[in-house]
C-alpha positions as CSV (number, residue, x, y, z in Angstrom):
1,M,-37.5,-26.7,-0.9
2,T,-35.8,-25.7,2.3
3,K,-37.8,-27.1,5.1
4,Q,-38.8,-24.4,7.5
5,V,-38.8,-24.7,11.6
6,H,-41.0,-22.6,13.4
7,V,-40.4,-21.1,17.1
8,M,-42.9,-18.9,19.0
9,V,-41.8,-16.8,22.0
10,A,-44.4,-15.2,24.3
11,F,-44.7,-13.4,27.5
12,V,-47.6,-15.3,29.3
13,S,-50.4,-13.0,30.1
14,Q,-52.0,-13.0,33.7
15,L,-55.7,-14.2,34.2
16,A,-58.4,-12.0,34.1
17,N,-60.2,-11.5,37.6
18,N,-63.4,-12.5,35.8
19,P,-62.2,-14.6,32.4
20,T,-64.6,-15.4,29.8
21,N,-64.5,-17.1,26.5
22,V,-63.7,-14.6,23.7
23,E,-64.0,-15.0,20.2
24,Y,-61.1,-13.7,18.2
25,R,-61.4,-13.2,14.4
26,S,-58.7,-14.3,12.7
27,V,-56.1,-12.3,10.2
28,D,-57.8,-13.4,7.1
29,G,-61.5,-12.8,8.6
30,N,-62.2,-16.6,7.5
31,E,-61.7,-18.0,11.3
32,I,-63.1,-17.5,14.9
33,F,-60.8,-18.5,17.6
34,S,-62.7,-19.0,21.1
35,C,-60.2,-18.1,23.8
36,M,-60.1,-17.2,27.4
37,Q,-56.3,-16.1,27.3
38,T,-54.9,-13.6,24.8
39,N,-51.9,-15.7,24.3
40,E,-54.3,-18.6,23.4
41,A,-55.6,-16.5,20.5
42,A,-51.7,-15.8,19.0
43,V,-51.1,-19.7,19.2
44,C,-54.4,-20.4,17.4
45,Q,-53.5,-17.9,14.9
46,L,-50.0,-19.1,14.0
47,Q,-50.8,-22.9,14.2
48,S,-53.5,-22.0,11.4
49,L,-51.3,-20.1,9.4
50,L,-48.5,-22.4,9.3
51,R,-50.5,-25.9,9.3
52,A,-49.4,-26.4,5.9
53,E,-45.5,-25.9,7.0
54,G,-46.1,-28.6,10.0
55,G,-47.3,-25.7,12.7
56,L,-44.9,-24.5,15.8
57,A,-42.1,-26.8,16.4
58,K,-41.5,-24.9,19.9
59,I,-43.1,-22.4,22.0
60,I,-40.8,-20.9,24.4
61,L,-43.0,-19.1,27.3
62,I,-41.5,-16.2,29.3
63,E,-43.3,-16.6,32.7
64,T,-43.5,-14.1,35.2
65,D,-44.5,-15.2,39.0
66,Q,-47.9,-14.2,38.6
67,A,-48.3,-16.2,35.7
68,R,-47.2,-19.2,37.2
69,E,-49.2,-18.8,40.3
70,K,-52.4,-21.2,40.5
71,V,-55.5,-18.9,40.9
72,T,-59.4,-19.7,41.3
73,R,-62.1,-17.8,39.7
74,N,-65.8,-17.8,39.7
75,S,-67.0,-16.9,36.2
76,A,-69.2,-19.5,34.3
77,D,-66.6,-20.1,31.5
78,W,-64.0,-20.7,34.1
79,L,-65.9,-23.2,36.2
80,A,-66.8,-25.0,33.2
81,L,-63.1,-25.3,32.1
82,M,-62.1,-26.3,35.5
83,E,-64.8,-29.1,35.3
84,K,-63.5,-30.2,32.0
85,Y,-59.7,-30.5,33.4
86,G,-60.7,-31.8,36.9
87,S,-59.1,-29.3,38.9
88,E,-60.1,-26.2,41.2
89,S,-57.2,-23.8,40.3
90,M,-55.0,-23.3,37.1
91,S,-52.1,-20.7,36.4
92,A,-52.2,-19.1,33.5
93,V,-49.3,-21.0,32.1
94,E,-51.1,-24.4,33.0
95,L,-54.3,-23.1,31.2
96,L,-52.3,-21.9,28.2
97,K,-50.7,-25.1,27.5
98,A,-53.8,-27.2,28.4
99,Q,-56.0,-25.3,25.9
100,S,-53.4,-25.4,23.4
101,A,-52.9,-29.0,23.4
102,R,-56.5,-29.8,23.4
103,K,-57.4,-27.7,20.3
104,Y,-53.9,-28.7,18.4
105,P,-52.6,-32.0,20.2
106,E,-49.5,-31.8,18.4
107,L,-48.7,-29.1,20.7
108,A,-48.7,-30.8,23.7
109,Q,-45.0,-31.5,23.9
110,V,-43.6,-28.2,22.4
111,F,-43.6,-25.9,25.2
112,E,-40.7,-24.6,27.2
113,D,-40.6,-22.6,30.2
114,S,-38.6,-19.7,30.9
115,E,-39.2,-18.2,34.1
116,Y,-38.7,-14.2,34.6
117,S,-38.7,-12.3,37.7
118,K,-39.3,-8.5,37.2
119,M,-36.5,-6.7,38.9
120,G,-34.5,-3.8,37.4
121,I,-33.4,-3.1,33.7
122,E,-30.3,-4.8,34.0
123,D,-31.8,-8.1,34.7
124,S,-34.1,-7.6,32.2
125,M,-31.2,-7.1,29.6
126,R,-29.8,-10.4,31.1
127,S,-33.2,-12.1,30.3
128,I,-33.1,-10.7,26.7
129,A,-29.8,-12.6,26.5
130,G,-31.1,-15.9,28.3
131,I,-34.1,-15.8,25.8
132,A,-32.2,-15.5,22.7
133,E,-29.9,-18.4,24.0
134,R,-32.7,-20.8,24.3
135,V,-33.7,-19.8,20.8
136,R,-30.1,-20.5,19.5
137,T,-29.8,-23.7,21.2
138,F,-33.0,-24.9,19.6
139,A,-31.9,-23.9,16.3
140,E,-28.2,-26.0,16.9
141,R,-30.5,-29.0,17.7
142,V,-32.5,-28.4,14.7
143,H,-29.5,-28.2,12.5
144,E,-27.8,-31.2,13.7
145,E,-30.5,-33.2,12.7
146,E,-31.5,-31.2,9.5
147,P,-28.8,-29.2,8.5
148,E,-30.5,-27.5,5.5
149,A,-33.7,-26.5,7.8
150,E,-34.5,-22.7,8.3
151,L,-35.4,-21.5,11.4
152,V,-38.3,-19.0,11.7
153,L,-38.9,-17.0,14.8
154,H,-42.2,-15.9,15.7
155,A,-43.5,-13.5,18.5
156,D,-46.6,-12.8,20.3
157,M,-46.7,-9.2,21.8
158,T,-49.8,-9.6,23.7
159,G,-48.8,-10.6,27.3
160,G,-46.5,-9.1,29.7
161,F,-45.7,-5.8,31.4
162,R,-45.2,-2.5,29.8
163,Y,-42.0,-3.4,27.9
164,A,-42.3,-6.7,27.3
165,A,-43.1,-6.1,23.8
166,M,-39.7,-4.1,23.6
167,M,-37.8,-7.3,25.1
168,L,-39.4,-9.3,22.6
169,L,-38.2,-7.2,19.6
170,V,-35.1,-7.2,20.9
171,V,-34.8,-11.0,21.2
172,M,-36.1,-11.2,17.3
173,Q,-33.1,-8.9,16.1
174,L,-30.7,-10.7,18.4
175,S,-31.9,-14.1,16.6
176,K,-31.7,-12.5,13.1
177,Y,-27.7,-12.0,13.7
178,M,-27.8,-15.7,14.7
179,G,-29.1,-16.7,11.2
180,I,-32.6,-16.8,12.2
181,R,-35.2,-15.5,9.9
182,M,-38.0,-13.2,11.4
183,G,-41.3,-14.3,11.1
184,H,-45.0,-12.9,12.6
185,V,-45.4,-10.6,15.0
186,V,-48.9,-11.4,16.6
187,Y,-50.9,-9.3,18.5
188,S,-54.5,-10.4,19.9
189,D,-56.7,-7.2,20.2
190,L,-59.6,-8.0,23.1
191,V,-62.4,-5.3,22.6
192,R,-64.9,-5.4,25.1
193,G,-68.2,-5.0,23.8
194,G,-66.9,-5.1,20.4
195,E,-64.9,-7.5,17.7
196,S,-61.9,-9.0,19.1
197,R,-59.6,-9.6,16.2
198,V,-55.9,-11.0,15.9
199,H,-53.4,-8.7,14.1
200,L,-49.7,-9.5,12.3
201,T,-47.8,-6.2,13.0
202,D,-45.0,-7.4,10.7
203,G,-44.8,-4.3,9.0
204,I,-44.2,-2.5,12.2
205,R,-41.4,-4.7,13.4
206,R,-40.1,-4.6,10.1
207,M,-39.3,-0.8,10.3
208,F,-36.6,-1.7,12.3
209,D,-35.0,-3.3,9.3
210,L,-35.8,-0.2,7.2
211,V,-33.9,1.8,9.8
212,A,-31.2,-0.6,9.9
213,G,-31.0,-0.4,6.1
214,A,-30.8,3.2,6.1
215,D,-28.1,3.4,8.6
216,E,-25.8,0.6,6.6
217,F,-26.4,2.6,3.6
218,Q,-25.3,5.9,5.0
219,K,-22.4,4.5,6.9
220,Y,-20.9,1.7,4.4
221,G,-22.5,2.7,1.1
222,S,-24.3,-1.2,1.5
223,V,-27.8,-1.7,0.2
224,Q,-28.1,-5.1,1.1
225,A,-30.4,-4.7,4.3
226,L,-32.7,-2.1,2.2
227,E,-32.9,-4.8,-0.7
228,E,-34.0,-7.4,2.2
229,Y,-36.7,-5.0,3.3
230,F,-38.1,-3.8,0.1
231,S,-37.9,-7.3,-1.6
232,R,-41.2,-8.2,0.5
233,S,-43.1,-5.0,-0.7
234,P,-45.5,-6.1,-3.2
235,R,-45.2,-3.1,-5.4
236,H,-42.9,0.2,-6.1
237,S,-43.3,3.1,-7.7
238,E,-40.9,3.9,-11.0
239,D,-39.3,6.9,-9.1
240,F,-38.6,4.5,-6.1
241,S,-37.2,1.4,-8.4
242,T,-35.1,4.0,-10.3
243,L,-33.6,5.4,-6.9
244,F,-33.1,2.1,-5.8
245,A,-31.4,0.8,-9.0
246,A,-29.0,3.8,-8.7
247,M,-28.3,3.3,-5.1
248,R,-27.2,-0.4,-6.0
249,R,-25.0,0.7,-8.8
250,F,-23.3,3.2,-6.3
251,S,-22.8,0.6,-3.8
252,D,-21.2,-1.7,-6.0
253,A,-18.8,1.0,-7.4
254,I,-18.0,2.1,-4.0
255,R,-17.1,-1.5,-2.8
256,I,-15.2,-2.9,-5.7
257,C,-13.5,0.6,-5.9
258,R,-14.7,1.0,-9.8
259,T,-13.1,4.5,-10.0
260,S,-14.1,4.8,-13.6
261,V,-18.0,5.0,-12.9
262,I,-18.1,6.5,-9.1
263,E,-18.2,9.9,-10.5
264,D,-21.1,9.2,-12.9
265,E,-23.1,6.8,-10.1
266,M,-22.8,9.6,-7.5
267,T,-24.4,12.3,-10.1
268,D,-27.2,9.7,-11.1
269,L,-27.8,9.0,-7.0
270,A,-28.0,12.7,-6.6
271,E,-30.7,13.0,-9.5
272,K,-32.6,10.1,-8.7
273,I,-32.9,11.4,-5.0
274,R,-34.4,14.6,-6.1
275,A,-36.9,12.6,-8.5
276,F,-38.2,10.4,-5.7
277,R,-38.7,13.4,-3.5
278,Q,-41.0,15.0,-6.1
279,S,-43.1,11.7,-6.5
280,K,-45.9,10.3,-4.8
281,P,-45.0,7.0,-2.7
282,A,-46.7,3.9,-4.0
283,S,-46.9,2.3,-0.6
284,I,-46.3,2.8,3.2
285,E,-42.6,1.6,2.8
286,E,-42.0,3.9,0.4
287,E,-43.4,6.7,2.4
288,M,-41.5,5.7,5.5
289,F,-38.3,5.7,3.4
290,S,-38.9,9.1,2.2
291,H,-38.9,10.3,5.6
292,I,-35.3,9.0,6.5
293,L,-34.0,9.7,2.9
294,G,-33.1,13.2,4.4
295,V,-30.6,11.6,6.9
296,I,-28.9,9.9,4.2
297,E,-28.6,13.0,2.0
298,G,-27.2,14.8,5.1
299,E,-24.7,11.9,5.4
300,Y,-23.6,12.2,1.8
301,G,-23.4,16.0,2.3
302,S,-21.2,17.8,-0.3
303,V,-21.0,14.5,-2.5
304,I,-24.8,14.9,-3.7
305,K,-24.9,18.6,-3.3
306,N,-22.0,19.1,-5.5
307,A,-22.6,16.3,-8.1
308,S,-22.5,18.6,-11.0
309,G,-19.8,21.1,-9.9
310,E,-16.4,21.4,-10.9
311,K,-14.8,18.1,-11.8
312,S,-11.7,18.8,-9.4
313,D,-13.9,19.8,-6.3
314,R,-16.3,17.0,-7.3
315,R,-13.7,14.3,-6.8
316,L,-12.2,16.0,-3.6
317,D,-15.6,15.7,-2.1
318,I,-16.0,12.0,-3.1
319,I,-12.2,11.3,-1.8
320,A,-13.1,12.9,1.6
321,W,-16.2,11.4,2.0
322,C,-14.6,7.9,1.5
323,V,-12.2,9.2,4.6
324,Q,-14.9,10.0,6.7
325,K,-17.0,6.6,6.0
326,K,-13.6,4.7,7.0
327,F,-13.4,3.7,3.0
328,L,-9.6,4.1,3.6
329,Q,-8.6,1.6,0.6
330,Q,-11.1,3.3,-1.5
331,A,-9.9,6.7,-0.8
332,M,-6.2,5.8,-1.3
333,T,-7.4,4.2,-4.7
334,L,-8.9,7.3,-5.7
335,C,-6.2,9.4,-4.4
336,T,-3.9,7.4,-6.8
337,E,-5.8,7.8,-10.0
338,W,-7.5,11.3,-9.5
339,I,-4.9,13.6,-7.8
340,P,-2.3,13.6,-10.7
341,A,-5.0,15.3,-12.9
342,I,-6.1,17.7,-10.0
343,L,-2.3,18.7,-9.7
344,V,-2.2,19.5,-13.6
345,E,-5.6,21.4,-13.3
346,K,-4.5,23.4,-10.3
347,K,-1.4,24.0,-12.1
348,I,0.6,22.8,-9.2
349,C,2.4,20.6,-11.4
350,Y,1.9,20.6,-15.1
351,T,3.3,21.1,-18.6
352,E,2.3,22.3,-21.7
353,D,5.0,20.4,-23.9
354,L,2.6,18.7,-26.4
355,L,5.3,16.1,-26.8
356,V,5.5,15.4,-23.4
357,I,1.8,15.2,-23.2
358,R,1.7,12.8,-26.3
359,H,4.5,10.5,-24.5
360,C,2.8,10.3,-21.4
361,R,-0.7,9.7,-23.2
362,R,0.7,6.9,-24.9
363,K,2.5,5.1,-22.0
364,G,-0.5,5.8,-19.8
365,A,-2.8,4.2,-22.2
366,S,-1.1,0.8,-22.0
367,A,-1.7,0.7,-18.0
368,F,-5.3,2.2,-18.4
369,Q,-4.3,5.7,-17.2
370,G,-4.6,9.1,-18.0
371,W,-1.6,11.0,-19.3
372,Q,-1.5,12.7,-16.0
373,Q,-0.9,9.9,-14.0
374,H,2.0,8.6,-16.1
375,F,3.4,12.4,-16.0
376,I,3.5,12.8,-12.5
377,N,4.4,9.2,-11.1
378,I,6.6,8.1,-14.0
379,Y,8.0,10.9,-16.3
380,G,11.5,11.9,-15.4
381,S,12.4,8.7,-14.3
382,E,12.4,6.9,-17.5
383,K,15.7,5.7,-18.9
384,K,16.6,7.4,-22.1
385,K,18.0,5.6,-25.0
386,G,21.7,5.1,-25.0
387,T,21.8,5.6,-21.6
388,K,24.1,3.2,-19.5
389,N,22.8,1.2,-16.3
390,V,24.7,3.3,-13.6
391,P,25.7,0.3,-10.8
392,G,23.4,0.6,-8.0
393,V,23.8,-0.3,-4.4
394,F,25.2,-4.0,-4.1
395,P,22.1,-5.9,-2.7
396,L,23.8,-7.5,0.1
397,G,21.4,-10.0,1.8
398,D,19.6,-10.9,-1.2
399,L,21.4,-13.8,-2.9
400,L,19.8,-13.8,-6.2
401,Q,20.2,-10.0,-6.6
402,M,23.7,-10.4,-5.5
403,V,24.5,-12.9,-8.2
404,H,22.5,-11.0,-10.6
405,Y,24.7,-7.9,-9.4
406,I,28.0,-9.9,-10.1
407,L,27.1,-11.0,-13.6
408,E,25.6,-7.7,-14.9
409,Q,28.4,-5.8,-13.8
410,K,31.0,-8.5,-14.2
411,D,32.4,-7.7,-10.6
412,K,34.2,-10.8,-9.4
413,R,35.4,-8.9,-6.5
414,R,31.9,-8.9,-5.0
415,I,32.0,-12.9,-5.0
416,N,33.9,-12.6,-1.8
417,D,30.6,-11.0,-0.1
418,L,28.7,-14.4,-0.7
419,P,29.0,-17.2,1.8
420,E,32.1,-19.1,1.2
421,E,30.5,-22.4,-0.2
422,M,28.9,-20.4,-2.6
423,Q,31.5,-19.0,-4.3
424,P,33.7,-21.8,-5.8
425,K,31.7,-22.2,-9.3
426,L,31.3,-18.5,-9.6
427,I,35.0,-18.0,-9.2
428,A,35.6,-20.7,-11.7
429,F,33.3,-19.4,-14.4
430,F,34.7,-15.7,-14.2
431,T,38.4,-17.3,-14.5
432,E,37.4,-19.1,-17.5
433,Y,35.6,-16.4,-18.9
434,E,38.5,-14.0,-18.4
435,K,41.0,-16.3,-20.4
436,D,41.5,-15.1,-23.8
437,Y,38.8,-12.6,-23.4
438,E,40.0,-10.3,-26.2
439,K,40.3,-13.0,-28.5
440,R,36.5,-14.2,-28.2
441,R,34.9,-11.0,-27.2
442,T,33.2,-10.3,-30.3
443,F,32.7,-14.4,-31.0
444,D,29.0,-15.0,-31.9
445,L,28.0,-17.9,-29.5
446,R,24.9,-18.3,-31.9
447,Q,26.7,-18.9,-35.0
448,N,27.9,-22.5,-33.9
449,I,26.9,-23.3,-30.4
450,R,28.1,-27.0,-30.8
451,L,31.3,-26.1,-31.9
452,C,32.0,-23.7,-29.0
453,I,30.8,-26.5,-26.5
454,R,33.5,-28.6,-28.4
455,D,36.2,-26.0,-28.1
456,F,35.6,-25.6,-24.4
457,D,35.2,-29.1,-23.7
458,G,37.7,-30.4,-20.9
459,K,39.7,-26.8,-20.8
460,Y,36.5,-24.7,-19.7
461,P,33.9,-26.8,-18.0
462,M,31.9,-24.0,-16.4
463,L,31.7,-22.3,-19.9
464,K,30.8,-25.6,-21.2
465,K,27.9,-25.6,-18.8
466,A,26.8,-22.2,-19.0
467,L,26.4,-22.7,-22.9
468,R,24.8,-26.0,-22.6
469,I,22.1,-24.3,-20.4
470,L,21.4,-21.2,-23.0
471,P,18.3,-21.6,-25.3
472,K,19.4,-23.3,-28.6
473,S,16.7,-20.9,-30.5
474,G,17.1,-17.3,-31.3
475,K,18.3,-15.6,-34.1
476,A,19.9,-12.4,-32.5
477,P,23.6,-12.5,-32.2
478,L,25.0,-13.6,-28.9
479,P,28.5,-11.9,-28.5
480,Y,30.8,-13.9,-26.0
481,E,31.1,-10.6,-24.2
482,A,27.4,-10.5,-23.2
483,L,27.3,-14.1,-21.8
484,P,27.4,-13.1,-18.1
485,L,24.5,-10.6,-18.9
486,R,22.6,-13.5,-20.9
487,L,22.9,-15.9,-17.6
488,K,21.4,-13.3,-15.6
489,S,18.1,-13.7,-17.4
490,L,17.8,-17.3,-16.5
491,S,15.2,-18.3,-13.9
492,E,16.4,-18.7,-10.2
493,D,16.6,-22.8,-9.9
494,V,18.6,-22.9,-13.2
495,L,21.0,-20.0,-12.5
496,F,21.5,-21.4,-8.7
497,D,22.0,-24.8,-10.3
498,L,24.8,-23.7,-12.6
499,F,26.7,-22.3,-9.8
500,S,26.1,-25.4,-7.4
501,I,24.2,-22.9,-5.3
502,S,21.5,-24.7,-2.9
503,L,18.1,-23.1,-2.5
504,E,17.6,-24.4,0.8
505,E,21.3,-22.5,1.8
506,A,19.9,-19.4,0.0
507,E,16.9,-19.1,1.8
508,K,18.7,-19.6,5.2
509,Y,21.0,-16.9,4.2
510,D,18.4,-14.3,2.8
511,A,16.3,-15.1,5.9
512,Q,19.3,-13.5,8.2
513,F,19.0,-10.3,6.4
514,F,15.5,-9.8,5.9
515,T,13.8,-7.4,8.0
516,Q,10.9,-5.4,8.2
517,S,12.0,-2.4,10.4
518,D,13.6,-0.4,7.8
519,F,10.6,0.4,5.8
520,A,10.6,4.2,6.8
521,A,14.3,4.4,5.6
522,S,13.5,2.5,2.3
523,R,10.4,4.8,1.5
524,Q,12.4,7.8,2.2
525,K,15.2,7.0,-0.1
526,K,12.8,6.3,-2.7
527,W,11.1,9.6,-2.1
528,K,14.5,11.6,-2.3
529,K,15.1,9.8,-5.5
530,R,11.9,11.2,-7.0
531,E,11.8,14.4,-5.4
532,K,15.4,15.1,-7.3
533,Q,13.6,14.1,-10.6
534,Y,10.9,16.4,-10.0
535,R,13.4,19.4,-9.0
536,E,15.4,18.4,-12.2
537,M,12.0,18.7,-14.4
538,L,11.2,21.7,-12.9
539,A,14.6,23.3,-13.2
540,G,14.5,22.6,-16.9
541,K,17.4,20.0,-16.7
542,H,15.2,17.3,-18.7
543,G,14.4,19.8,-21.6
544,A,13.3,23.2,-21.8
545,E,9.4,23.3,-20.7
546,V,9.0,20.1,-19.4
547,M,7.3,20.7,-15.9
548,H,5.8,23.9,-14.7
549,T,4.3,25.4,-11.2
550,T,2.3,28.4,-10.2
551,K,3.4,27.5,-6.9
552,P,6.9,28.2,-5.2
553,V,8.8,25.4,-6.1
554,D,9.2,23.9,-2.6
555,E,5.4,24.0,-1.8
556,A,4.8,22.3,-5.2
557,I,7.2,19.6,-4.1
558,E,5.4,19.2,-0.6
559,F,2.0,18.6,-2.7
560,L,3.9,15.9,-4.8
561,R,5.3,14.3,-1.7
562,G,2.0,14.1,0.0
563,Y,0.3,12.3,-3.1
564,F,3.8,10.2,-3.3
565,Q,3.3,9.2,0.5
566,I,-0.6,8.2,-0.2
567,R,0.4,6.3,-3.3
568,D,3.1,4.6,-1.7
569,E,0.6,3.7,1.6
570,R,-1.8,2.4,-0.9
571,N,0.7,0.2,-2.7
572,Y,2.0,-1.4,0.2
573,S,-1.3,-1.5,2.3
574,N,-2.0,-5.1,1.1
575,H,1.6,-6.5,1.6
576,A,2.9,-8.0,4.8
577,V,5.2,-5.3,5.8
578,K,5.7,-4.3,9.0
579,D,5.4,-0.7,9.7
580,A,4.6,0.0,6.1
581,A,1.0,1.2,6.6
582,Q,0.2,4.0,9.3
583,G,-2.5,3.7,11.7
584,N,-5.9,3.8,9.9
585,E,-6.6,7.0,12.2
586,S,-3.3,8.9,11.4
587,L,-3.7,7.9,7.9
588,E,-7.2,9.3,7.5
589,N,-6.1,12.2,9.1
590,F,-3.1,12.6,6.9
591,I,-5.5,12.2,3.7
592,A,-8.3,14.7,4.9
593,A,-5.5,17.3,5.6
594,Y,-4.1,16.7,2.3
595,I,-7.3,16.9,0.6
596,E,-8.1,20.0,2.3
597,R,-4.5,21.9,1.3
598,L,-5.4,20.7,-2.2
599,R,-9.1,22.1,-2.5
600,N,-7.6,25.5,-1.2
601,A,-4.6,25.5,-3.5
């Protein structure tokens, strides 16, 4: 069990003009504490409550000038105490320490003085920071000796001036964020002519946690603070329990972006809120929560109100809500997965060709996507059977891709674009490969690879080396003419070793060309390629009745371009590409504007 170390902070009360011993009844009603000063009753109560855990290890006293000033009084109880301590006068601080140590000798060395001079509010704020720093310093000392110990902070709200209690509450909240657990808040209620009692006002202090938890949920969709608050409540109504479970599931769905369940969890949350509103709270905590639930509903706005509305509108509401709450990654992910279906549903870009739909459904299923995603993202860019690869732009600056290009296209002229020291083996390979090419072109290298190696021995060392590297297994024929293409499939280290290219030199070469500044140009080039495919499909060039729109073509293309940008931004957002991502604010504005246009389309 984790050891707990208890600390108390208190503003020291001034002594009354006619001090007398007052009997305070304990919180549980089983003890009576006879005390002259209100702080003394709080010390007695905490020491009694914490006796089994070792009591108070530190008492930080916040002392005004008046509390430190020695005074004399004429009451019988005062004079009796002065006689007992052999003194004529005492300050409130001295009396509190003496009385506490007399009753609990173990407390004699636990007091720490913190002087406080009442000045302006700004000075009070500095004092709050100073008190919190004392608590933190003590916590560090404790953890140096006992790393696993848990520090618990208690506060006596009895003494001090009018806003002293507020200052202590702030100290407690600051300490909480330092990893210190909140303990009891004590108040000694002096009743003249009646029964004086000590009260624990923990529930009132914990209302800060309730408000903070509600704020955390409405801003970030997190239930962590609310879970901590309600975990200490002894009982919950069934409606509250189901509401809180719905809040937790929604929080999980948002945090890890479970797009498949977010809609259902949002709908369920709306239903559970309505049910809780119609029920009777089982505790004061639930009653307080019901009062701030309206704020949560207001922040969730149309997401909850339209939970049972049209699917596309509901999804757009959720995306807009994510943008509003700064859940930018979640918003981009939801856009990527949901907008294709919305574009199809709104007939901005759709198809009625069942063969196309069935094809996209099969392809999409393999990637856990709906057919609409495959239709908008991929369809029209797929290579058709029997279509030859069209040579792309020579990938200057990426050595591996340059070698791949040369092998695939059998373009030995491009060898000159490689660093001079990397050319000889490639030149030798193609020189040997082209010699007697027509005679060997259809020769199956798989039939008798060892015979081939012997045939090339001596005369064709590069061909021999290439054949040795090829896997010996495999039933499919390997014609001689396909040898360069087959070499392209080798791993980078094996391929570079074949052509005597140093990995270190390759890295040096690539590093010269690597740049992140041309991301925008690269993105624009990619979009232009996809735009061309969209326009071809809309014009029927990929077969009749492939892609339709009820909008002017240019307007439909603009919607597709907006979606492309969001999807592309999402794909690059987790990569270290300089300028790949827009600033958060501009991206949020872009998505929000796009969603609004889509809503009105």
